[in-house]
Structure formats: structure tokens, C-alpha cells
A tleap script that builds the chain and sets N, CA, C and O, in Angstrom:
source leaprc.protein.ff14SB
mol = sequence {
  NMET ALA ALA PRO ASP VAL LEU GLU LYS HIE
  ASP PRO ARG VAL LEU ARG LEU LYS ALA VAL
  LEU LEU ALA VAL TRP ALA LEU VAL SER PHE
  GLY THR LEU PHE PHE ALA ARG ASP LEU GLN
  PHE ALA VAL GLY ALA TRP GLN PHE GLY TYR
  TRP VAL ALA ALA GLN GLY ALA LEU ILE ALA
  PHE ILE ALA ILE VAL ALA ILE TYR ALA TRP
  ALA MET ALA ARG LEU ALA PRO GLU ASP SER
  ILE ALA ASP GLU GLU GLY ASP CGLY
}
set mol.1.N position { 83.210 130.300 118.012 }
set mol.1.CA position { 83.780 129.894 116.743 }
set mol.1.C position { 85.029 130.739 116.482 }
set mol.1.O position { 85.059 131.930 116.789 }
set mol.2.N position { 86.036 130.121 115.926 }
set mol.2.CA position { 87.307 130.801 115.685 }
set mol.2.C position { 87.198 131.751 114.500 }
set mol.2.O position { 86.385 131.567 113.594 }
set mol.3.N position { 88.040 132.762 114.539 }
set mol.3.CA position { 88.074 133.723 113.432 }
set mol.3.C position { 88.597 133.049 112.166 }
set mol.3.O position { 89.413 132.131 112.254 }
set mol.4.N position { 88.143 133.490 110.986 }
set mol.4.CA position { 88.586 132.848 109.732 }
set mol.4.C position { 90.098 132.900 109.513 }
set mol.4.O position { 90.668 131.968 108.945 }
set mol.5.N position { 90.757 133.981 109.956 }
set mol.5.CA position { 92.197 134.056 109.745 }
set mol.5.C position { 92.954 133.045 110.605 }
set mol.5.O position { 94.037 132.603 110.222 }
set mol.6.N position { 92.405 132.676 111.751 }
set mol.6.CA position { 93.038 131.679 112.611 }
set mol.6.C position { 92.925 130.297 111.980 }
set mol.6.O position { 93.856 129.497 112.076 }
set mol.7.N position { 91.799 130.008 111.337 }
set mol.7.CA position { 91.609 128.701 110.721 }
set mol.7.C position { 92.562 128.481 109.548 }
set mol.7.O position { 92.890 127.336 109.239 }
set mol.8.N position { 93.008 129.536 108.897 }
set mol.8.CA position { 93.872 129.402 107.733 }
set mol.8.C position { 95.341 129.197 108.105 }
set mol.8.O position { 96.134 128.795 107.254 }
set mol.9.N position { 95.716 129.461 109.339 }
set mol.9.CA position { 97.106 129.274 109.760 }
set mol.9.C position { 97.362 127.789 109.997 }
set mol.9.O position { 96.553 127.094 110.612 }
set mol.10.N position { 98.493 127.324 109.501 }
set mol.10.CA position { 98.873 125.932 109.667 }
set mol.10.C position { 100.136 125.852 110.496 }
set mol.10.O position { 101.008 126.717 110.413 }
set mol.11.N position { 100.225 124.822 111.283 }
set mol.11.CA position { 101.401 124.596 112.100 }
set mol.11.C position { 102.580 124.251 111.184 }
set mol.11.O position { 102.473 123.313 110.393 }
set mol.12.N position { 103.680 124.965 111.265 }
set mol.12.CA position { 104.824 124.683 110.390 }
set mol.12.C position { 105.395 123.280 110.587 }
set mol.12.O position { 105.956 122.704 109.655 }
set mol.13.N position { 105.256 122.728 111.796 }
set mol.13.CA position { 105.741 121.366 112.027 }
set mol.13.C position { 104.941 120.355 111.212 }
set mol.13.O position { 105.501 119.400 110.672 }
set mol.14.N position { 103.641 120.567 111.127 }
set mol.14.CA position { 102.787 119.658 110.363 }
set mol.14.C position { 103.071 119.804 108.869 }
set mol.14.O position { 103.124 118.809 108.146 }
set mol.15.N position { 103.251 121.026 108.413 }
set mol.15.CA position { 103.561 121.237 107.002 }
set mol.15.C position { 104.912 120.618 106.633 }
set mol.15.O position { 105.053 120.031 105.560 }
set mol.16.N position { 105.901 120.747 107.518 }
set mol.16.CA position { 107.213 120.150 107.275 }
set mol.16.C position { 107.108 118.621 107.243 }
set mol.16.O position { 107.722 117.968 106.399 }
set mol.17.N position { 106.328 118.059 108.167 }
set mol.17.CA position { 106.121 116.613 108.197 }
set mol.17.C position { 105.474 116.137 106.900 }
set mol.17.O position { 105.900 115.135 106.326 }
set mol.18.N position { 104.458 116.841 106.439 }
set mol.18.CA position { 103.790 116.466 105.194 }
set mol.18.C position { 104.740 116.559 104.005 }
set mol.18.O position { 104.727 115.689 103.134 }
set mol.19.N position { 105.557 117.597 103.962 }
set mol.19.CA position { 106.499 117.765 102.854 }
set mol.19.C position { 107.544 116.651 102.838 }
set mol.19.O position { 107.872 116.125 101.775 }
set mol.20.N position { 108.065 116.290 104.001 }
set mol.20.CA position { 109.071 115.234 104.072 }
set mol.20.C position { 108.467 113.891 103.672 }
set mol.20.O position { 109.072 113.144 102.904 }
set mol.21.N position { 107.283 113.582 104.186 }
set mol.21.CA position { 106.659 112.306 103.853 }
set mol.21.C position { 106.253 112.245 102.383 }
set mol.21.O position { 106.313 111.181 101.768 }
set mol.22.N position { 105.845 113.365 101.824 }
set mol.22.CA position { 105.527 113.396 100.393 }
set mol.22.C position { 106.784 113.172 99.559 }
set mol.22.O position { 106.738 112.476 98.545 }
set mol.23.N position { 107.898 113.754 99.974 }
set mol.23.CA position { 109.159 113.547 99.255 }
set mol.23.C position { 109.606 112.085 99.354 }
set mol.23.O position { 110.098 111.523 98.375 }
set mol.24.N position { 109.441 111.468 100.523 }
set mol.24.CA position { 109.785 110.049 100.681 }
set mol.24.C position { 108.895 109.204 99.785 }
set mol.24.O position { 109.374 108.279 99.130 }
set mol.25.N position { 107.610 109.513 99.750 }
set mol.25.CA position { 106.682 108.763 98.910 }
set mol.25.C position { 107.078 108.872 97.431 }
set mol.25.O position { 107.077 107.870 96.717 }
set mol.26.N position { 107.414 110.076 96.972 }
set mol.26.CA position { 107.815 110.266 95.578 }
set mol.26.C position { 109.115 109.530 95.283 }
set mol.26.O position { 109.252 108.919 94.223 }
set mol.27.N position { 110.069 109.582 96.207 }
set mol.27.CA position { 111.336 108.885 96.014 }
set mol.27.C position { 111.133 107.375 95.930 }
set mol.27.O position { 111.718 106.714 95.072 }
set mol.28.N position { 110.312 106.835 96.811 }
set mol.28.CA position { 110.049 105.395 96.793 }
set mol.28.C position { 109.303 105.010 95.524 }
set mol.28.O position { 109.639 104.012 94.885 }
set mol.29.N position { 108.301 105.786 95.155 }
set mol.29.CA position { 107.487 105.449 93.983 }
set mol.29.C position { 108.291 105.496 92.697 }
set mol.29.O position { 108.269 104.548 91.912 }
set mol.30.N position { 108.999 106.590 92.478 }
set mol.30.CA position { 109.701 106.754 91.208 }
set mol.30.C position { 111.099 106.149 91.234 }
set mol.30.O position { 111.561 105.630 90.218 }
set mol.31.N position { 111.775 106.205 92.363 }
set mol.31.CA position { 113.114 105.630 92.471 }
set mol.31.C position { 113.102 104.117 92.353 }
set mol.31.O position { 113.960 103.533 91.691 }
set mol.32.N position { 112.134 103.486 92.994 }
set mol.32.CA position { 112.025 102.036 92.908 }
set mol.32.C position { 111.745 101.597 91.481 }
set mol.32.O position { 112.343 100.637 90.995 }
set mol.33.N position { 110.851 102.284 90.817 }
set mol.33.CA position { 110.532 101.924 89.433 }
set mol.33.C position { 111.721 102.152 88.509 }
set mol.33.O position { 111.923 101.392 87.562 }
set mol.34.N position { 112.506 103.186 88.773 }
set mol.34.CA position { 113.655 103.475 87.932 }
set mol.34.C position { 114.726 102.385 88.053 }
set mol.34.O position { 115.277 101.939 87.047 }
set mol.35.N position { 115.017 101.961 89.288 }
set mol.35.CA position { 116.083 100.988 89.504 }
set mol.35.C position { 115.603 99.545 89.412 }
set mol.35.O position { 116.429 98.638 89.310 }
set mol.36.N position { 114.306 99.304 89.446 }
set mol.36.CA position { 113.792 97.930 89.405 }
set mol.36.C position { 114.013 97.278 88.052 }
set mol.36.O position { 114.044 96.051 87.964 }
set mol.37.N position { 114.166 98.052 87.014 }
set mol.37.CA position { 114.365 97.446 85.694 }
set mol.37.C position { 115.719 96.758 85.567 }
set mol.37.O position { 115.929 95.980 84.636 }
set mol.38.N position { 116.636 97.030 86.483 }
set mol.38.CA position { 117.932 96.353 86.471 }
set mol.38.C position { 117.847 94.917 86.991 }
set mol.38.O position { 118.764 94.123 86.781 }
set mol.39.N position { 116.751 94.589 87.665 }
set mol.39.CA position { 116.565 93.235 88.178 }
set mol.39.C position { 115.912 92.402 87.080 }
set mol.39.O position { 114.701 92.480 86.873 }
set mol.40.N position { 116.708 91.612 86.383 }
set mol.40.CA position { 116.268 90.981 85.138 }
set mol.40.C position { 115.850 89.523 85.253 }
set mol.40.O position { 115.720 88.869 84.218 }
set mol.41.N position { 115.634 88.978 86.427 }
set mol.41.CA position { 115.197 87.586 86.483 }
set mol.41.C position { 113.705 87.520 86.797 }
set mol.41.O position { 113.138 88.450 87.370 }
set mol.42.N position { 113.085 86.419 86.418 }
set mol.42.CA position { 111.632 86.283 86.516 }
set mol.42.C position { 111.231 85.504 87.769 }
set mol.42.O position { 111.919 84.579 88.201 }
set mol.43.N position { 110.103 85.906 88.331 }
set mol.43.CA position { 109.452 85.177 89.414 }
set mol.43.C position { 108.055 84.862 88.899 }
set mol.43.O position { 107.197 85.742 88.824 }
set mol.44.N position { 107.838 83.633 88.555 }
set mol.44.CA position { 106.571 83.271 87.933 }
set mol.44.C position { 106.524 83.854 86.528 }
set mol.44.O position { 107.464 83.690 85.750 }
set mol.45.N position { 105.448 84.522 86.211 }
set mol.45.CA position { 105.287 85.093 84.871 }
set mol.45.C position { 105.815 86.527 84.775 }
set mol.45.O position { 105.903 87.073 83.675 }
set mol.46.N position { 106.170 87.146 85.906 }
set mol.46.CA position { 106.578 88.542 85.908 }
set mol.46.C position { 108.041 88.700 86.282 }
set mol.46.O position { 108.621 87.836 86.938 }
set mol.47.N position { 108.619 89.785 85.870 }
set mol.47.CA position { 109.993 90.112 86.232 }
set mol.47.C position { 110.074 90.448 87.721 }
set mol.47.O position { 109.109 90.930 88.315 }
set mol.48.N position { 111.236 90.187 88.310 }
set mol.48.CA position { 111.429 90.454 89.736 }
set mol.48.C position { 111.276 91.944 90.044 }
set mol.48.O position { 110.813 92.308 91.125 }
set mol.49.N position { 111.662 92.802 89.104 }
set mol.49.CA position { 111.509 94.244 89.299 }
set mol.49.C position { 110.073 94.659 89.524 }
set mol.49.O position { 109.804 95.593 90.280 }
set mol.50.N position { 109.143 93.968 88.872 }
set mol.50.CA position { 107.719 94.242 89.085 }
set mol.50.C position { 107.338 93.978 90.540 }
set mol.50.O position { 106.638 94.778 91.160 }
set mol.51.N position { 107.803 92.858 91.076 }
set mol.51.CA position { 107.464 92.511 92.458 }
set mol.51.C position { 108.086 93.489 93.451 }
set mol.51.O position { 107.455 93.869 94.437 }
set mol.52.N position { 109.313 93.888 93.187 }
set mol.52.CA position { 109.970 94.846 94.079 }
set mol.52.C position { 109.210 96.171 94.077 }
set mol.52.O position { 108.968 96.753 95.135 }
set mol.53.N position { 108.838 96.642 92.899 }
set mol.53.CA position { 108.132 97.916 92.796 }
set mol.53.C position { 106.748 97.828 93.418 }
set mol.53.O position { 106.340 98.727 94.154 }
set mol.54.N position { 106.029 96.763 93.132 }
set mol.54.CA position { 104.659 96.642 93.627 }
set mol.54.C position { 104.618 96.458 95.141 }
set mol.54.O position { 103.910 97.189 95.833 }
set mol.55.N position { 105.359 95.502 95.652 }
set mol.55.CA position { 105.294 95.207 97.085 }
set mol.55.C position { 106.077 96.224 97.916 }
set mol.55.O position { 105.643 96.604 99.004 }
set mol.56.N position { 107.218 96.658 97.411 }
set mol.56.CA position { 108.006 97.644 98.153 }
set mol.56.C position { 107.296 98.979 98.288 }
set mol.56.O position { 107.354 99.612 99.342 }
set mol.57.N position { 106.631 99.407 97.234 }
set mol.57.CA position { 105.895 100.670 97.291 }
set mol.57.C position { 104.724 100.568 98.259 }
set mol.57.O position { 104.427 101.528 98.970 }
set mol.58.N position { 104.066 99.436 98.296 }
set mol.58.CA position { 102.949 99.239 99.214 }
set mol.58.C position { 103.417 99.265 100.665 }
set mol.58.O position { 102.794 99.901 101.515 }
set mol.59.N position { 104.507 98.575 100.938 }
set mol.59.CA position { 105.047 98.564 102.303 }
set mol.59.C position { 105.500 99.962 102.708 }
set mol.59.O position { 105.272 100.380 103.843 }
set mol.60.N position { 106.134 100.681 101.804 }
set mol.60.CA position { 106.574 102.047 102.103 }
set mol.60.C position { 105.380 102.961 102.359 }
set mol.60.O position { 105.432 103.800 103.259 }
set mol.61.N position { 104.304 102.816 101.582 }
set mol.61.CA position { 103.127 103.647 101.793 }
set mol.61.C position { 102.498 103.369 103.155 }
set mol.61.O position { 102.081 104.303 103.841 }
set mol.62.N position { 102.423 102.122 103.549 }
set mol.62.CA position { 101.873 101.779 104.866 }
set mol.62.C position { 102.762 102.364 105.968 }
set mol.62.O position { 102.255 102.856 106.976 }
set mol.63.N position { 104.073 102.311 105.783 }
set mol.63.CA position { 104.993 102.892 106.765 }
set mol.63.C position { 104.817 104.406 106.852 }
set mol.63.O position { 104.868 104.972 107.944 }
set mol.64.N position { 104.610 105.066 105.713 }
set mol.64.CA position { 104.403 106.513 105.708 }
set mol.64.C position { 103.128 106.865 106.460 }
set mol.64.O position { 103.118 107.817 107.240 }
set mol.65.N position { 102.066 106.121 106.242 }
set mol.65.CA position { 100.803 106.370 106.948 }
set mol.65.C position { 100.977 106.156 108.450 }
set mol.65.O position { 100.467 106.940 109.251 }
set mol.66.N position { 101.694 105.100 108.836 }
set mol.66.CA position { 101.924 104.832 110.255 }
set mol.66.C position { 102.762 105.942 110.896 }
set mol.66.O position { 102.466 106.374 112.010 }
set mol.67.N position { 103.786 106.398 110.213 }
set mol.67.CA position { 104.621 107.487 110.738 }
set mol.67.C position { 103.807 108.765 110.873 }
set mol.67.O position { 103.932 109.478 111.868 }
set mol.68.N position { 102.978 109.058 109.886 }
set mol.68.CA position { 102.142 110.262 109.952 }
set mol.68.C position { 101.161 110.176 111.123 }
set mol.68.O position { 100.985 111.153 111.850 }
set mol.69.N position { 100.526 109.029 111.312 }
set mol.69.CA position { 99.583 108.870 112.421 }
set mol.69.C position { 100.290 109.012 113.765 }
set mol.69.O position { 99.767 109.645 114.682 }
set mol.70.N position { 101.480 108.423 113.880 }
set mol.70.CA position { 102.232 108.522 115.126 }
set mol.70.C position { 102.637 109.976 115.409 }
set mol.70.O position { 102.504 110.456 116.535 }
set mol.71.N position { 103.126 110.662 114.386 }
set mol.71.CA position { 103.567 112.048 114.570 }
set mol.71.C position { 102.395 112.971 114.892 }
set mol.71.O position { 102.519 113.864 115.731 }
set mol.72.N position { 101.271 112.762 114.236 }
set mol.72.CA position { 100.115 113.616 114.500 }
set mol.72.C position { 99.538 113.341 115.887 }
set mol.72.O position { 99.011 114.255 116.521 }
set mol.73.N position { 99.628 112.113 116.366 }
set mol.73.CA position { 99.174 111.811 117.726 }
set mol.73.C position { 100.051 112.521 118.751 }
set mol.73.O position { 99.572 112.921 119.812 }
set mol.74.N position { 101.336 112.678 118.436 }
set mol.74.CA position { 102.227 113.410 119.348 }
set mol.74.C position { 101.936 114.904 119.308 }
set mol.74.O position { 102.081 115.583 120.325 }
set mol.75.N position { 101.529 115.427 118.159 }
set mol.75.CA position { 101.237 116.853 118.045 }
set mol.75.C position { 99.830 117.190 118.510 }
set mol.75.O position { 99.581 118.323 118.921 }
set mol.76.N position { 98.914 116.251 118.456 }
set mol.76.CA position { 97.508 116.498 118.784 }
set mol.76.C position { 97.287 116.914 120.241 }
set mol.76.O position { 96.489 117.823 120.473 }
set mol.77.N position { 97.940 116.310 121.231 }
set mol.77.CA position { 97.682 116.763 122.607 }
set mol.77.C position { 97.997 118.240 122.813 }
set mol.77.O position { 97.306 118.914 123.578 }
set mol.78.N position { 99.018 118.750 122.153 }
set mol.78.CA position { 99.341 120.170 122.272 }
set mol.78.C position { 98.205 121.020 121.706 }
set mol.78.O position { 97.856 122.048 122.286 }
set mol.79.N position { 97.632 120.603 120.590 }
set mol.79.CA position { 96.536 121.355 119.982 }
set mol.79.C position { 95.267 121.238 120.795 }
set mol.79.O position { 94.537 122.221 120.925 }
set mol.80.N position { 94.971 120.054 121.356 }
set mol.80.CA position { 93.731 119.882 122.097 }
set mol.80.C position { 93.765 120.654 123.414 }
set mol.80.O position { 92.718 121.110 123.872 }
set mol.81.N position { 94.925 120.814 124.034 }
set mol.81.CA position { 95.017 121.600 125.267 }
set mol.81.C position { 94.688 123.063 124.955 }
set mol.81.O position { 93.974 123.714 125.719 }
set mol.82.N position { 95.197 123.574 123.855 }
set mol.82.CA position { 94.896 124.955 123.476 }
set mol.82.C position { 93.414 125.125 123.169 }
set mol.82.O position { 92.840 126.165 123.492 }
set mol.83.N position { 92.780 124.130 122.554 }
set mol.83.CA position { 91.370 124.212 122.248 }
set mol.83.C position { 90.519 124.168 123.510 }
set mol.83.O position { 89.524 124.887 123.605 }
set mol.84.N position { 90.892 123.335 124.483 }
set mol.84.CA position { 90.128 123.236 125.720 }
set mol.84.C position { 90.199 124.526 126.521 }
set mol.84.O position { 89.208 124.930 127.129 }
set mol.85.N position { 91.358 125.178 126.531 }
set mol.85.CA position { 91.480 126.439 127.252 }
set mol.85.C position { 90.648 127.529 126.605 }
set mol.85.O position { 90.107 128.389 127.300 }
set mol.86.N position { 90.537 127.508 125.285 }
set mol.86.CA position { 89.754 128.516 124.581 }
set mol.86.C position { 88.264 128.314 124.699 }
set mol.86.O position { 87.505 129.274 124.565 }
set mol.87.N position { 87.808 127.065 124.951 }
set mol.87.CA position { 86.372 126.781 125.030 }
set mol.87.C position { 85.776 127.210 126.352 }
set mol.87.O position { 84.602 127.577 126.402 }
set mol.88.N position { 86.557 127.175 127.439 }
set mol.88.CA position { 86.038 127.334 128.783 }
set mol.88.C position { 85.690 128.699 129.141 }
set mol.88.O position { 85.239 128.949 130.259 }
savepdb mol mol.pdb
quit
């Protein structure tokens, strides 16, 4: 079993990735809502800005999850090799 101080250390690349994706998520969530009110025509019973905010934010969130999964899969082999060497 690993020492407690080793478990508390985080890879700076992963922390940077999380910070960037969180900033993108906040920008998409709040930026879209801020600028969507300028779209003043209706689609059905709702304003077009509602549709842009609702669907655009959902698509952006799915893209963020996909990017995170792809990036972590690229970083995971490096971590698993270190774990296998330590187990043997």
C-alpha cells in the first residue's frame, strides 16, 4: 500500500486539464446565457436564446467530458506502468 503522502500528490498535468475544462465550462454556461438574450426571435413558444443556451450548453458539456476522457486515457498508461513496476 502506498504511503499517505504519495496519495495526496496530484499530477500537475491533470490539475491543469481540470482547471482549463472548468474554465471552458463556466465560459460556455455563463457566456452563452449572457449573449443569448440578444437573440430576440421565437422558435415555437420559447425565445431562440433559450434554445441556444439549452442545447449549446449540453453539446459543450458532452464535448468537455469527451475531451477529459480522451486526455485521461493518454495519461493513464504512464500511471499504470509506474504502478505495475511498484507492485512486482
